[in-house]
PyMOL Python script that loads the backbone (N, CA, C, O; Angstrom):
from pymol import cmd

cmd.read_pdbstr("""\
ATOM      1  N   UNK A   1     187.809 107.144 351.575  1.00  0.00           N
ATOM      2  CA  UNK A   1     186.855 105.487 351.094  1.00  0.00           C
ATOM      3  C   UNK A   1     185.578 105.377 352.208  1.00  0.00           C
ATOM      4  O   UNK A   1     184.829 104.401 352.247  1.00  0.00           O
ATOM      5  N   UNK A   2     185.529 105.871 352.585  1.00  0.00           N
ATOM      6  CA  UNK A   2     184.632 106.152 353.578  1.00  0.00           C
ATOM      7  C   UNK A   2     183.375 106.860 353.020  1.00  0.00           C
ATOM      8  O   UNK A   2     182.408 106.244 352.571  1.00  0.00           O
ATOM      9  N   UNK A   3     183.452 107.911 353.072  1.00  0.00           N
ATOM     10  CA  UNK A   3     182.729 108.860 352.597  1.00  0.00           C
ATOM     11  C   UNK A   3     181.584 108.136 351.232  1.00  0.00           C
ATOM     12  O   UNK A   3     180.364 108.288 351.170  1.00  0.00           O
ATOM     13  N   UNK A   4     182.416 107.405 350.325  1.00  0.00           N
ATOM     14  CA  UNK A   4     182.485 106.963 348.951  1.00  0.00           C
ATOM     15  C   UNK A   4     181.233 105.639 349.497  1.00  0.00           C
ATOM     16  O   UNK A   4     180.470 105.451 348.549  1.00  0.00           O
ATOM     17  N   UNK A   5     180.942 104.933 350.443  1.00  0.00           N
ATOM     18  CA  UNK A   5     180.958 103.935 351.535  1.00  0.00           C
ATOM     19  C   UNK A   5     179.290 104.569 351.430  1.00  0.00           C
ATOM     20  O   UNK A   5     178.241 104.321 350.834  1.00  0.00           O
ATOM     21  N   UNK A   6     179.792 105.456 352.347  1.00  0.00           N
ATOM     22  CA  UNK A   6     178.665 106.294 352.767  1.00  0.00           C
ATOM     23  C   UNK A   6     177.236 106.538 352.135  1.00  0.00           C
ATOM     24  O   UNK A   6     176.070 106.422 352.511  1.00  0.00           O
ATOM     25  N   UNK A   7     178.045 107.021 350.742  1.00  0.00           N
ATOM     26  CA  UNK A   7     177.546 107.769 349.756  1.00  0.00           C
ATOM     27  C   UNK A   7     176.160 106.682 349.196  1.00  0.00           C
ATOM     28  O   UNK A   7     174.940 106.775 349.060  1.00  0.00           O
ATOM     29  N   UNK A   8     177.057 105.824 349.029  1.00  0.00           N
ATOM     30  CA  UNK A   8     177.016 104.185 348.054  1.00  0.00           C
ATOM     31  C   UNK A   8     175.285 103.676 349.039  1.00  0.00           C
ATOM     32  O   UNK A   8     174.285 103.160 348.540  1.00  0.00           O
ATOM     33  N   UNK A   9     175.511 104.063 350.451  1.00  0.00           N
ATOM     34  CA  UNK A   9     174.555 103.631 351.461  1.00  0.00           C
ATOM     35  C   UNK A   9     173.237 104.606 351.416  1.00  0.00           C
ATOM     36  O   UNK A   9     172.194 104.247 350.870  1.00  0.00           O
ATOM     37  N   UNK A  10     173.323 105.277 351.750  1.00  0.00           N
ATOM     38  CA  UNK A  10     171.976 106.556 351.384  1.00  0.00           C
ATOM     39  C   UNK A  10     171.669 107.162 350.466  1.00  0.00           C
ATOM     40  O   UNK A  10     170.725 107.952 350.511  1.00  0.00           O
ATOM     41  N   UNK A  11     172.632 106.882 349.020  1.00  0.00           N
ATOM     42  CA  UNK A  11     172.046 107.507 348.131  1.00  0.00           C
ATOM     43  C   UNK A  11     170.698 106.195 347.227  1.00  0.00           C
ATOM     44  O   UNK A  11     170.917 105.016 347.504  1.00  0.00           O
ATOM     45  N   UNK A  12     169.797 106.396 346.521  1.00  0.00           N
ATOM     46  CA  UNK A  12     168.852 106.025 346.313  1.00  0.00           C
ATOM     47  C   UNK A  12     170.089 104.951 345.553  1.00  0.00           C
ATOM     48  O   UNK A  12     171.300 104.870 345.760  1.00  0.00           O
ATOM     49  N   UNK A  13     169.092 104.128 344.509  1.00  0.00           N
ATOM     50  CA  UNK A  13     169.542 102.994 343.260  1.00  0.00           C
ATOM     51  C   UNK A  13     169.522 104.086 342.296  1.00  0.00           C
ATOM     52  O   UNK A  13     168.971 105.184 342.369  1.00  0.00           O
ATOM     53  N   UNK A  14     170.408 103.437 341.152  1.00  0.00           N
ATOM     54  CA  UNK A  14     169.911 104.074 339.697  1.00  0.00           C
ATOM     55  C   UNK A  14     168.784 102.977 339.242  1.00  0.00           C
ATOM     56  O   UNK A  14     168.635 101.779 339.483  1.00  0.00           O
ATOM     57  N   UNK A  15     168.054 103.950 338.466  1.00  0.00           N
ATOM     58  CA  UNK A  15     167.348 103.317 337.711  1.00  0.00           C
ATOM     59  C   UNK A  15     166.589 104.138 336.209  1.00  0.00           C
ATOM     60  O   UNK A  15     165.628 104.904 336.139  1.00  0.00           O
ATOM     61  N   UNK A  16     167.377 103.658 335.280  1.00  0.00           N
ATOM     62  CA  UNK A  16     167.224 104.026 333.811  1.00  0.00           C
ATOM     63  C   UNK A  16     166.217 104.943 333.010  1.00  0.00           C
ATOM     64  O   UNK A  16     166.232 105.699 332.039  1.00  0.00           O
ATOM     65  N   UNK A  17     165.005 104.280 334.303  1.00  0.00           N
ATOM     66  CA  UNK A  17     164.318 105.430 334.217  1.00  0.00           C
ATOM     67  C   UNK A  17     163.471 106.929 334.320  1.00  0.00           C
ATOM     68  O   UNK A  17     162.642 107.636 333.746  1.00  0.00           O
ATOM     69  N   UNK A  18     164.347 106.829 335.501  1.00  0.00           N
ATOM     70  CA  UNK A  18     164.426 108.061 335.920  1.00  0.00           C
ATOM     71  C   UNK A  18     165.317 109.110 336.123  1.00  0.00           C
ATOM     72  O   UNK A  18     165.674 108.988 334.951  1.00  0.00           O
ATOM     73  N   UNK A  19     166.122 110.181 336.591  1.00  0.00           N
ATOM     74  CA  UNK A  19     167.453 111.027 336.762  1.00  0.00           C
ATOM     75  C   UNK A  19     167.833 110.431 338.125  1.00  0.00           C
ATOM     76  O   UNK A  19     167.233 110.483 339.198  1.00  0.00           O
ATOM     77  N   UNK A  20     169.196 109.751 337.728  1.00  0.00           N
ATOM     78  CA  UNK A  20     169.167 109.886 338.948  1.00  0.00           C
ATOM     79  C   UNK A  20     169.781 110.956 340.279  1.00  0.00           C
ATOM     80  O   UNK A  20     170.108 110.633 341.420  1.00  0.00           O
ATOM     81  N   UNK A  21     169.781 111.981 339.785  1.00  0.00           N
ATOM     82  CA  UNK A  21     169.729 113.268 340.929  1.00  0.00           C
ATOM     83  C   UNK A  21     168.398 113.565 340.941  1.00  0.00           C
ATOM     84  O   UNK A  21     167.580 113.228 340.086  1.00  0.00           O
ATOM     85  N   UNK A  22     168.209 114.164 341.869  1.00  0.00           N
ATOM     86  CA  UNK A  22     166.244 114.776 341.940  1.00  0.00           C
ATOM     87  C   UNK A  22     166.663 116.700 342.271  1.00  0.00           C
ATOM     88  O   UNK A  22     167.599 117.448 342.553  1.00  0.00           O
ATOM     89  N   UNK A  23     165.453 116.689 342.030  1.00  0.00           N
ATOM     90  CA  UNK A  23     165.274 118.419 341.601  1.00  0.00           C
ATOM     91  C   UNK A  23     166.017 118.818 343.303  1.00  0.00           C
ATOM     92  O   UNK A  23     166.810 119.748 343.450  1.00  0.00           O
ATOM     93  N   UNK A  24     165.566 117.924 344.429  1.00  0.00           N
ATOM     94  CA  UNK A  24     166.069 118.683 345.683  1.00  0.00           C
ATOM     95  C   UNK A  24     167.694 118.681 345.587  1.00  0.00           C
ATOM     96  O   UNK A  24     168.114 119.755 346.016  1.00  0.00           O
ATOM     97  N   UNK A  25     168.535 117.987 345.245  1.00  0.00           N
ATOM     98  CA  UNK A  25     170.369 117.826 344.980  1.00  0.00           C
ATOM     99  C   UNK A  25     170.588 119.338 344.206  1.00  0.00           C
ATOM    100  O   UNK A  25     171.461 120.138 344.544  1.00  0.00           O
ATOM    101  N   UNK A  26     169.451 119.594 342.914  1.00  0.00           N
ATOM    102  CA  UNK A  26     169.962 120.843 341.859  1.00  0.00           C
ATOM    103  C   UNK A  26     169.667 121.944 342.985  1.00  0.00           C
ATOM    104  O   UNK A  26     170.462 122.816 343.337  1.00  0.00           O
ATOM    105  N   UNK A  27     168.427 121.750 343.464  1.00  0.00           N
ATOM    106  CA  UNK A  27     167.726 122.866 344.459  1.00  0.00           C
ATOM    107  C   UNK A  27     168.772 123.529 345.507  1.00  0.00           C
ATOM    108  O   UNK A  27     168.933 124.734 345.700  1.00  0.00           O
ATOM    109  N   UNK A  28     169.310 122.667 346.010  1.00  0.00           N
ATOM    110  CA  UNK A  28     170.637 122.801 347.357  1.00  0.00           C
ATOM    111  C   UNK A  28     172.032 123.385 346.760  1.00  0.00           C
ATOM    112  O   UNK A  28     172.698 124.123 347.486  1.00  0.00           O
ATOM    113  N   UNK A  29     172.407 123.124 345.684  1.00  0.00           N
ATOM    114  CA  UNK A  29     173.663 122.861 344.904  1.00  0.00           C
ATOM    115  C   UNK A  29     173.400 124.876 344.671  1.00  0.00           C
ATOM    116  O   UNK A  29     174.095 125.872 344.869  1.00  0.00           O
ATOM    117  N   UNK A  30     172.163 124.630 344.219  1.00  0.00           N
ATOM    118  CA  UNK A  30     172.319 126.074 343.316  1.00  0.00           C
ATOM    119  C   UNK A  30     171.863 126.715 344.329  1.00  0.00           C
ATOM    120  O   UNK A  30     171.582 127.834 343.901  1.00  0.00           O
ATOM    121  N   UNK A  31     171.637 126.660 345.377  1.00  0.00           N
ATOM    122  CA  UNK A  31     170.993 127.633 346.717  1.00  0.00           C
ATOM    123  C   UNK A  31     172.262 127.568 347.708  1.00  0.00           C
ATOM    124  O   UNK A  31     172.127 127.859 348.897  1.00  0.00           O
ATOM    125  N   UNK A  32     173.101 127.301 347.343  1.00  0.00           N
ATOM    126  CA  UNK A  32     174.907 127.026 348.409  1.00  0.00           C
ATOM    127  C   UNK A  32     175.322 128.174 347.103  1.00  0.00           C
ATOM    128  O   UNK A  32     175.644 129.351 347.263  1.00  0.00           O
ATOM    129  N   UNK A  33     175.244 127.699 346.275  1.00  0.00           N
ATOM    130  CA  UNK A  33     175.801 128.090 344.919  1.00  0.00           C
ATOM    131  C   UNK A  33     175.838 129.636 345.136  1.00  0.00           C
ATOM    132  O   UNK A  33     176.747 130.413 345.428  1.00  0.00           O
ATOM    133  N   UNK A  34     174.409 129.797 344.863  1.00  0.00           N
ATOM    134  CA  UNK A  34     174.058 131.448 345.266  1.00  0.00           C
ATOM    135  C   UNK A  34     174.046 132.170 346.731  1.00  0.00           C
ATOM    136  O   UNK A  34     173.563 133.303 346.724  1.00  0.00           O
ATOM    137  N   UNK A  35     174.488 131.696 347.924  1.00  0.00           N
ATOM    138  CA  UNK A  35     175.299 132.068 349.048  1.00  0.00           C
ATOM    139  C   UNK A  35     176.141 132.314 349.044  1.00  0.00           C
ATOM    140  O   UNK A  35     176.453 133.287 349.731  1.00  0.00           O
ATOM    141  N   UNK A  36     177.220 131.568 348.211  1.00  0.00           N
ATOM    142  CA  UNK A  36     178.652 131.589 348.009  1.00  0.00           C
ATOM    143  C   UNK A  36     179.089 132.965 347.072  1.00  0.00           C
ATOM    144  O   UNK A  36     180.031 133.695 347.381  1.00  0.00           O
ATOM    145  N   UNK A  37     178.099 133.201 345.698  1.00  0.00           N
ATOM    146  CA  UNK A  37     177.959 134.421 345.666  1.00  0.00           C
ATOM    147  C   UNK A  37     177.999 135.519 346.009  1.00  0.00           C
ATOM    148  O   UNK A  37     178.811 136.385 345.682  1.00  0.00           O
ATOM    149  N   UNK A  38     176.659 135.619 347.072  1.00  0.00           N
ATOM    150  CA  UNK A  38     176.297 136.864 347.097  1.00  0.00           C
ATOM    151  C   UNK A  38     177.413 137.051 348.548  1.00  0.00           C
ATOM    152  O   UNK A  38     177.322 138.248 348.821  1.00  0.00           O
ATOM    153  N   UNK A  39     178.180 136.536 349.337  1.00  0.00           N
ATOM    154  CA  UNK A  39     179.127 136.344 349.887  1.00  0.00           C
ATOM    155  C   UNK A  39     180.037 136.933 349.256  1.00  0.00           C
ATOM    156  O   UNK A  39     179.820 138.104 349.565  1.00  0.00           O
ATOM    157  N   UNK A  40     181.209 136.936 348.352  1.00  0.00           N
ATOM    158  CA  UNK A  40     181.681 137.379 347.557  1.00  0.00           C
ATOM    159  C   UNK A  40     181.326 138.892 347.132  1.00  0.00           C
ATOM    160  O   UNK A  40     181.813 139.916 347.614  1.00  0.00           O
ATOM    161  N   UNK A  41     180.125 138.760 345.865  1.00  0.00           N
ATOM    162  CA  UNK A  41     179.944 140.008 345.656  1.00  0.00           C
ATOM    163  C   UNK A  41     179.692 140.817 347.070  1.00  0.00           C
ATOM    164  O   UNK A  41     180.089 141.976 346.953  1.00  0.00           O
ATOM    165  N   UNK A  42     179.256 140.593 348.108  1.00  0.00           N
ATOM    166  CA  UNK A  42     178.737 141.179 349.535  1.00  0.00           C
ATOM    167  C   UNK A  42     180.572 142.238 349.800  1.00  0.00           C
ATOM    168  O   UNK A  42     180.960 143.405 349.858  1.00  0.00           O
ATOM    169  N   UNK A  43     181.178 140.714 349.886  1.00  0.00           N
ATOM    170  CA  UNK A  43     183.142 141.564 350.633  1.00  0.00           C
ATOM    171  C   UNK A  43     183.849 142.484 349.550  1.00  0.00           C
ATOM    172  O   UNK A  43     184.753 143.313 349.655  1.00  0.00           O
ATOM    173  N   UNK A  44     182.816 141.858 348.056  1.00  0.00           N
ATOM    174  CA  UNK A  44     184.087 142.387 346.999  1.00  0.00           C
ATOM    175  C   UNK A  44     183.513 143.843 347.120  1.00  0.00           C
ATOM    176  O   UNK A  44     184.472 144.605 347.000  1.00  0.00           O
ATOM    177  N   UNK A  45     182.541 144.436 347.276  1.00  0.00           N
ATOM    178  CA  UNK A  45     181.182 145.800 347.832  1.00  0.00           C
ATOM    179  C   UNK A  45     182.314 146.613 348.896  1.00  0.00           C
ATOM    180  O   UNK A  45     182.404 147.834 348.774  1.00  0.00           O
ATOM    181  N   UNK A  46     182.776 146.229 349.457  1.00  0.00           N
ATOM    182  CA  UNK A  46     182.977 146.721 350.821  1.00  0.00           C
ATOM    183  C   UNK A  46     184.842 147.222 350.458  1.00  0.00           C
ATOM    184  O   UNK A  46     185.480 148.163 350.929  1.00  0.00           O
ATOM    185  N   UNK A  47     185.157 146.440 349.726  1.00  0.00           N
ATOM    186  CA  UNK A  47     186.581 146.664 349.743  1.00  0.00           C
ATOM    187  C   UNK A  47     186.227 147.200 348.558  1.00  0.00           C
ATOM    188  O   UNK A  47     185.141 147.280 347.985  1.00  0.00           O
ATOM    189  N   UNK A  48     187.973 147.768 348.116  1.00  0.00           N
ATOM    190  CA  UNK A  48     188.412 148.334 346.981  1.00  0.00           C
ATOM    191  C   UNK A  48     189.681 147.508 346.400  1.00  0.00           C
ATOM    192  O   UNK A  48     190.671 147.082 346.996  1.00  0.00           O
ATOM    193  N   UNK A  49     189.205 147.403 344.625  1.00  0.00           N
ATOM    194  CA  UNK A  49     189.868 146.756 344.120  1.00  0.00           C
ATOM    195  C   UNK A  49     191.420 147.331 344.239  1.00  0.00           C
ATOM    196  O   UNK A  49     192.282 146.743 344.893  1.00  0.00           O
ATOM    197  N   UNK A  50     191.667 148.649 343.463  1.00  0.00           N
ATOM    198  CA  UNK A  50     192.717 149.912 344.038  1.00  0.00           C
ATOM    199  C   UNK A  50     193.836 150.284 345.248  1.00  0.00           C
ATOM    200  O   UNK A  50     193.752 150.993 346.251  1.00  0.00           O
ATOM    201  N   UNK A  51     194.534 149.760 344.880  1.00  0.00           N
ATOM    202  CA  UNK A  51     195.363 150.265 346.130  1.00  0.00           C
ATOM    203  C   UNK A  51     195.610 151.170 346.097  1.00  0.00           C
ATOM    204  O   UNK A  51     196.573 151.537 345.423  1.00  0.00           O
ATOM    205  N   UNK A  52     194.376 152.551 347.277  1.00  0.00           N
ATOM    206  CA  UNK A  52     194.024 153.504 347.474  1.00  0.00           C
ATOM    207  C   UNK A  52     195.967 154.091 348.004  1.00  0.00           C
ATOM    208  O   UNK A  52     196.603 154.912 347.342  1.00  0.00           O
ATOM    209  N   UNK A  53     196.323 153.635 348.852  1.00  0.00           N
ATOM    210  CA  UNK A  53     197.280 153.819 349.777  1.00  0.00           C
ATOM    211  C   UNK A  53     198.919 153.389 349.200  1.00  0.00           C
ATOM    212  O   UNK A  53     199.847 153.022 349.920  1.00  0.00           O
ATOM    213  N   UNK A  54     198.950 153.576 347.544  1.00  0.00           N
ATOM    214  CA  UNK A  54     200.367 152.692 347.357  1.00  0.00           C
ATOM    215  C   UNK A  54     200.638 154.535 346.556  1.00  0.00           C
ATOM    216  O   UNK A  54     199.987 155.282 345.826  1.00  0.00           O
ATOM    217  N   UNK A  55     202.049 154.566 347.290  1.00  0.00           N
ATOM    218  CA  UNK A  55     202.704 155.680 346.620  1.00  0.00           C
ATOM    219  C   UNK A  55     203.175 155.843 345.560  1.00  0.00           C
ATOM    220  O   UNK A  55     203.700 156.939 345.361  1.00  0.00           O
ATOM    221  N   UNK A  56     203.177 154.823 344.455  1.00  0.00           N
ATOM    222  CA  UNK A  56     203.058 154.739 343.187  1.00  0.00           C
ATOM    223  C   UNK A  56     202.106 154.687 342.221  1.00  0.00           C
ATOM    224  O   UNK A  56     202.426 154.882 341.048  1.00  0.00           O
ATOM    225  N   UNK A  57     200.863 154.430 342.567  1.00  0.00           N
ATOM    226  CA  UNK A  57     199.778 154.705 342.139  1.00  0.00           C
ATOM    227  C   UNK A  57     199.716 155.657 341.036  1.00  0.00           C
ATOM    228  O   UNK A  57     199.092 155.019 340.188  1.00  0.00           O
ATOM    229  N   UNK A  58     199.994 156.841 340.513  1.00  0.00           N
ATOM    230  CA  UNK A  58     199.370 158.060 339.965  1.00  0.00           C
ATOM    231  C   UNK A  58     200.627 157.305 338.742  1.00  0.00           C
ATOM    232  O   UNK A  58     200.218 157.183 337.588  1.00  0.00           O
ATOM    233  N   UNK A  59     201.561 157.006 338.940  1.00  0.00           N
ATOM    234  CA  UNK A  59     202.752 156.798 337.890  1.00  0.00           C
ATOM    235  C   UNK A  59     202.646 155.324 337.321  1.00  0.00           C
ATOM    236  O   UNK A  59     203.310 155.206 336.292  1.00  0.00           O
ATOM    237  N   UNK A  60     201.941 154.078 337.742  1.00  0.00           N
ATOM    238  CA  UNK A  60     201.287 152.359 337.351  1.00  0.00           C
ATOM    239  C   UNK A  60     200.639 152.970 337.145  1.00  0.00           C
ATOM    240  O   UNK A  60     201.261 152.626 336.139  1.00  0.00           O
ATOM    241  N   UNK A  61     199.608 153.924 336.906  1.00  0.00           N
ATOM    242  CA  UNK A  61     198.290 154.402 336.362  1.00  0.00           C
ATOM    243  C   UNK A  61     198.247 155.068 334.691  1.00  0.00           C
ATOM    244  O   UNK A  61     197.481 154.915 333.740  1.00  0.00           O
ATOM    245  N   UNK A  62     199.794 156.057 334.980  1.00  0.00           N
ATOM    246  CA  UNK A  62     200.250 156.457 333.525  1.00  0.00           C
ATOM    247  C   UNK A  62     200.676 155.977 332.663  1.00  0.00           C
ATOM    248  O   UNK A  62     200.692 156.479 331.539  1.00  0.00           O
ATOM    249  N   UNK A  63     201.380 154.283 333.129  1.00  0.00           N
ATOM    250  CA  UNK A  63     202.115 154.011 332.034  1.00  0.00           C
ATOM    251  C   UNK A  63     201.310 153.450 331.199  1.00  0.00           C
ATOM    252  O   UNK A  63     200.174 153.110 331.529  1.00  0.00           O
ATOM    253  N   UNK A  64     202.014 153.207 329.480  1.00  0.00           N
ATOM    254  CA  UNK A  64     201.633 152.989 328.667  1.00  0.00           C
ATOM    255  C   UNK A  64     202.650 152.221 327.678  1.00  0.00           C
ATOM    256  O   UNK A  64     203.616 152.848 327.243  1.00  0.00           O
ATOM    257  N   UNK A  65     202.446 150.852 327.310  1.00  0.00           N
ATOM    258  CA  UNK A  65     203.184 149.440 327.321  1.00  0.00           C
ATOM    259  C   UNK A  65     203.159 149.944 325.769  1.00  0.00           C
ATOM    260  O   UNK A  65     202.258 150.418 325.077  1.00  0.00           O
ATOM    261  N   UNK A  66     203.998 149.760 325.615  1.00  0.00           N
ATOM    262  CA  UNK A  66     204.357 149.322 323.701  1.00  0.00           C
ATOM    263  C   UNK A  66     204.257 148.266 322.725  1.00  0.00           C
ATOM    264  O   UNK A  66     204.630 148.458 321.568  1.00  0.00           O
TER     265      UNK A  66
END
""", "prot")
cmd.dss("prot")
cmd.show_as("cartoon", "prot")
cmd.util.cbc("prot")
cmd.orient("prot")
């Protein structure tokens, strides 16, 4: 509830003739999202998605489901 109160005090009031969120809010949100996506992709490139040390890897790759 405290965070809602702080948001209510800090954010400007709603005006019907303009958008409630400014361009800086959208730019900051997209910037943080891009940083998160870059971190995920950077970590995914460094690690293998296939378990290379698995002793049953060849058996599982040859499996066919009917």
